[in-house]
C-alpha positions in Angstrom: -8.7 65.2 32.8 -7.1 67.6 35.2 -4.4 68.9 33.4 -7.4 69.1 30.5 -9.3 70.8 32.3 -6.7 73.6 34.1 -6.1 74.9 30.6 -9.4 76.0 30.0 -11.1 78.7 30.7 -14.8 80.5 31.8 -15.1 83.8 30.2 -11.9 84.7 30.4 -11.1 83.5 33.9 -8.9 81.1 34.8 -10.0 78.6 36.9 -9.4 76.9 40.4 -10.7 73.9 41.9 -10.4 70.9 43.9 -11.7 67.1 43.0 -11.9 64.5 45.3 -12.3 60.7 44.8 -14.5 58.8 47.1 -14.5 55.2 46.9 -18.2 54.9 48.5 -20.4 55.7 45.8 -23.1 55.8 48.5 -21.4 58.8 50.5 -23.9 61.4 51.9 -22.6 64.6 49.9 -24.0 67.5 51.2 -24.7 69.2 47.7 -25.9 65.5 45.5 -26.2 65.3 42.4 -29.7 63.8 41.1 -28.1 62.5 37.8 -24.1 62.2 38.1 -22.4 64.1 35.6 -19.8 62.3 33.4 -16.0 62.7 34.8 -14.7 65.2 31.8 -12.9 68.3 31.2 -16.2 70.1 30.1 -18.3 68.9 33.2 -15.2 70.0 35.4 -14.9 73.4 34.1 -18.7 74.5 34.4 -18.7 73.5 37.8 -15.3 75.1 38.9 -16.6 78.2 38.6 -19.6 77.6 40.9 -17.6 76.5 44.4 -14.4 77.9 45.6 -11.3 75.7 45.4 -10.6 76.0 49.3 -13.8 75.5 50.8 -15.4 73.5 48.9 -14.9 69.7 47.0 -16.2 68.5 43.5 -17.0 65.1 44.4 -15.8 61.9 42.1 -17.4 58.2 42.6 -17.2 54.9 40.9 -20.2 53.9 38.8 -20.2 50.7 37.0 -16.6 51.0 36.5 -16.7 54.8 35.5 -15.5 57.9 37.2 -18.4 59.8 37.4 -19.3 63.2 39.5 -21.4 62.6 42.2 -21.9 66.1 44.4 -20.3 69.0 45.9 -19.2 68.9 50.0 -18.7 72.1 51.2 -16.4 72.4 54.5 -16.9 75.7 55.6 -14.7 78.9 56.3 -11.0 78.1 55.9 -9.1 81.3 55.7 -9.8 82.6 59.6 -7.6 79.3 60.8 -4.1 78.5 61.0 -5.2 74.9 59.8 -7.8 73.8 57.4 -10.5 71.3 57.5 -9.8 68.6 55.2 -10.9 65.3 53.9 -9.1 62.1 54.2 -9.7 61.2 50.2 -7.6 61.6 48.0 -7.8 65.2 46.4 -6.5 67.1 43.7 -6.5 71.1 43.7 -6.1 73.0 40.7 -4.7 76.6 41.2 -4.0 77.7 37.8 -2.7 75.9 33.7 -0.7 73.3 34.9 -0.5 73.8 39.0 -1.4 71.3 40.9 -1.4 69.8 44.6 -2.2 66.1 45.4 -3.4 65.1 49.2 -3.8 61.7 50.5 -5.4 61.7 54.2 -4.6 65.7 54.3 -0.7 64.7 53.9 0.4 66.5 50.7 2.1 63.5 48.5 2.7 66.3 45.3 3.3 69.9 43.8 3.6 70.3 40.8 4.0 73.1 38.3 4.5 73.2 34.6 6.3 70.1 34.7 8.4 70.6 37.5 7.8 68.2 40.7 8.7 70.0 44.2 11.4 67.8 46.5 8.7 66.8 49.3 9.4 65.3 52.1 8.7 61.6 51.9 8.6 61.2 55.9 9.4 64.0 59.0 12.7 62.7 58.9 13.4 62.8 55.5 16.1 65.9 55.3 16.0 65.8 51.2 12.8 67.2 51.0 10.4 70.2 51.7 7.7 70.1 54.3 5.0 72.4 55.5 6.8 73.7 58.1 10.3 74.5 56.3 8.0 76.6 53.5 6.5 78.9 56.5 10.3 78.9 58.4 11.2 80.2 54.6 8.0 82.5 54.6 9.1 84.4 58.0 12.9 83.2 58.3 12.3 82.1 62.2 12.5 78.8 63.4 10.2 78.6 66.6 12.0 78.8 70.0 11.9 76.0 72.8 10.0 77.4 75.7 6.4 78.0 75.3 5.9 81.5 75.5 8.0 82.5 72.7 7.1 79.1 70.5 3.8 80.6 70.9 4.3 84.1 69.7 6.9 82.7 66.7 3.5 80.3 65.6 1.6 83.6 66.1 4.0 85.5 63.6 4.1 82.6 60.9 0.7 82.0 60.5 -0.4 86.2 60.2 2.6 85.9 57.6 0.6 83.0 56.6 -2.6 84.8 56.1 -0.9 87.8 54.7 0.5 85.6 51.7 -2.9 84.2 51.0 -4.8 87.2 50.7 -1.9 88.7 47.9 -2.1 85.8 46.2 -5.9 85.8 46.4 -5.8 89.3 44.6 -3.6 87.8 41.4 -1.9 91.4 41.3 1.5 91.2 42.4 2.9 93.1 45.3 5.6 93.1 48.2 5.5 93.6 51.8 9.1 94.4 53.8 8.9 93.6 57.6 11.5 95.9 59.3 13.5 95.9 62.7 12.9 98.3 65.0 14.9 101.0 64.9 16.3 100.4 61.6 16.5 103.9 59.3 14.7 102.7 56.8 13.3 105.7 55.6 16.6 107.2 54.6 16.9 105.2 51.7 13.5 105.6 50.4 13.4 107.8 46.4 9.4 108.2 46.5 6.5 108.1 49.3 3.4 108.8 48.0 0.7 108.1 50.6 3.4 108.7 53.6 1.1 108.9 57.1 1.6 111.4 59.4 2.7 108.7 62.1 2.4 105.1 62.0 -0.5 102.9 61.9 -1.4 100.5 64.7 -4.6 99.5 63.5 -4.0 95.7 63.1 -1.2 95.6 66.4 -5.0 96.4 67.5 -6.9 94.4 66.4 -4.8 91.8 67.4 -4.9 92.8 71.1 -8.5 93.2 70.4 -8.5 89.5 69.4 -6.6 88.6 72.0 -8.7 89.9 74.5 -11.3 88.5 73.8 -10.0 85.2 73.5 -8.6 85.4 77.2 -12.0 87.1 78.3 -14.3 83.5 76.7 -11.2 81.3 78.2 -12.1 82.6 81.5 -15.5 83.0 81.2 -15.7 79.2 79.9 -13.9 78.6 83.8 -16.8 80.4 85.5 -19.7 78.6 86.8 -23.3 79.2 85.4 -25.4 81.2 87.4 -28.8 80.3 87.6 -29.8 83.6 86.5 -27.6 84.5 83.8 -26.4 88.3 83.1 -26.5 90.1 79.8 -23.9 92.2 80.7 -21.0 90.0 80.0 -21.9 89.4 76.2 -21.3 93.4 75.7 -17.8 92.2 74.7 -18.9 90.5 72.1 -19.6 93.9 69.9 -19.2 95.6 66.4 -15.6 96.5 67.1 -14.4 92.7 67.1 -16.5 91.5 64.4 -15.3 94.4 62.3 -11.7 94.6 63.0 -10.7 90.9 64.1 -7.3 90.2 63.6 -7.5 88.0 60.6 -9.9 90.7 58.8 -6.7 93.5 59.5 -4.3 91.1 58.2 -6.2 90.8 54.7 -6.6 94.8 54.7 -2.6 94.6 55.1 -2.3 92.6 52.7 -4.2 94.8 50.1 -2.6 97.8 50.5 0.4 95.8 48.7 -1.4 95.3 45.6 0.2 99.6 45.3 3.3 99.7 43.4 6.2 100.0 45.3 6.4 98.3 48.8 4.2 97.9 52.1 6.7 98.8 54.8 5.9 97.1 58.6 7.2 96.2 61.8 7.2 92.4 63.3 4.2 93.6 65.4 2.3 95.2 61.9 2.2 98.4 62.9 2.4 100.1 59.2 5.0 102.8 58.6 4.3 103.6 55.1 2.7 102.1 51.5 3.3 102.5 48.0 7.2 103.3 49.2 10.1 103.3 45.9 13.3 102.6 47.9 16.4 103.7 46.1 18.3 100.7 44.4 21.4 101.6 42.1 24.3 100.1 42.8 27.9 100.1 42.2 29.0 98.3 38.7 31.6 96.8 40.7 29.7 95.7 44.4 26.1 94.2 42.7 23.9 92.5 44.8 24.0 88.6 44.6 21.3 86.2 45.5 21.2 82.7 47.1 18.2 81.2 45.4 16.4 78.1 47.0 13.8 76.3 45.0 11.9 73.0 45.9 11.0 73.0 42.3 14.8 72.3 41.5 17.2 70.0 41.9 19.8 72.3 42.3 21.7 71.7 45.7 24.9 73.5 45.7 23.1 76.7 46.3 26.3 79.3 44.7 25.5 83.0 44.8 24.1 84.4 41.3 23.7 87.6 39.4 20.5 89.5 40.8 18.6 89.0 37.1 17.7 85.5 38.4 15.4 86.1 40.3 13.1 88.1 38.4 11.5 91.3 37.6 11.6 94.8 38.8 9.8 94.1 41.5 12.2 90.9 43.0 14.9 92.7 42.5 14.2 96.1 44.1 13.0 93.9 47.2 16.6 92.0 47.0 18.8 95.0 46.6 16.7 96.6 50.1 17.0 93.6 52.2 20.8 94.2 51.5 20.9 97.6 52.3 18.5 97.0 55.2 20.0 94.6 57.5 17.8 92.1 59.2 14.4 93.3 57.0 12.8 90.3 54.6 10.5 91.0 51.9 7.5 88.9 51.0 7.0 89.1 46.9 4.4 88.4 45.4 4.0 88.3 41.7 1.2 88.6 39.3 1.5 85.4 37.8 0.9 83.9 41.6 4.0 82.6 42.6 5.3 83.7 46.4 9.1 84.3 47.1 10.9 85.5 50.5 14.2 87.1 51.1 16.8 88.2 53.5 20.3 89.3 53.7 22.8 86.8 54.7 25.7 88.4 56.4 27.9 84.9 56.4 27.1 84.2 52.8 27.1 87.9 51.6 24.3 87.6 49.7 20.5 87.5 49.7 18.6 84.4 50.5 15.8 83.8 48.2 13.4 81.6 48.9 10.9 80.5 45.6 7.9 78.8 45.0 6.4 78.9 48.3 2.7 78.8 47.3 2.4 75.4 46.7 4.0 74.1 49.9 1.8 76.2 51.6 -0.8 75.2 49.8 -2.2 78.8 49.6 
């Protein structure tokens, strides 16, 4: 049923939706249908355009041995937080034609993409399969360090990249974000700069500092005994600036810049250096960039270096060549058809490591 519905379009739009199956037919849904609908592709397609695949669920119940659509559940805002609220019921989320994930009790049990299943870990110590943590590591090319201060910093960086990647995918346009280390002469390899700023742009970095300052202020306020006569002076911190420029919204603004042709270049603290940038990618035929492709939907395990062309079109190839020449940089690349990749140069392997199809493992 879900597969047939995923292939349909509603007024030219690709359908995305989430269906949850409830064993209790008397469950009190947020929006209970007076007359349950038959569980078929026509009814699903009609409802899919009215609900958000991440914030809401189309609820399916059993009535006298047959499945019916009984109502809708709304889970509220999900994109502002690293972890989403989820249901314990079996849920199927459709991302597009023949693309879905299956969850049970919040645990992803299947990631499927047009006839291919991802190699998911069956338990936490299963080294033969992928977990969401593996996908986050592949997205950011970081593994959280041990001490608590560094751990907080690493997790914050990974979650920020996750938000950016999600926003890039939601644009349905494609784009490239290039993160470069401090001090690297990245601009020496630029061939075209259409929107070059007069200087680096710290808006996203400043939004992060403002949001952290608010969190610290709120924590101290909660620890302070409430006075008998409360004052309104402290509430001034919750200002229009925070509402307009909170960190998650600033990250979405950064993601929007990647929709232009070329690359958006930032430092690791998300200071914006340029966008719409094209790098010189011409290579010597005797010394061409090689890539190692890691794909959770592939059974390949030897991960041998391959020709650059195997990773896709011009957007992916130019990002790989740029990562080769800008050592320490890494790129997040989103294609128009909704595939999420990350890449960086590996000097030991003498190739660019490319992690592909991270979108379903992250359930973005």
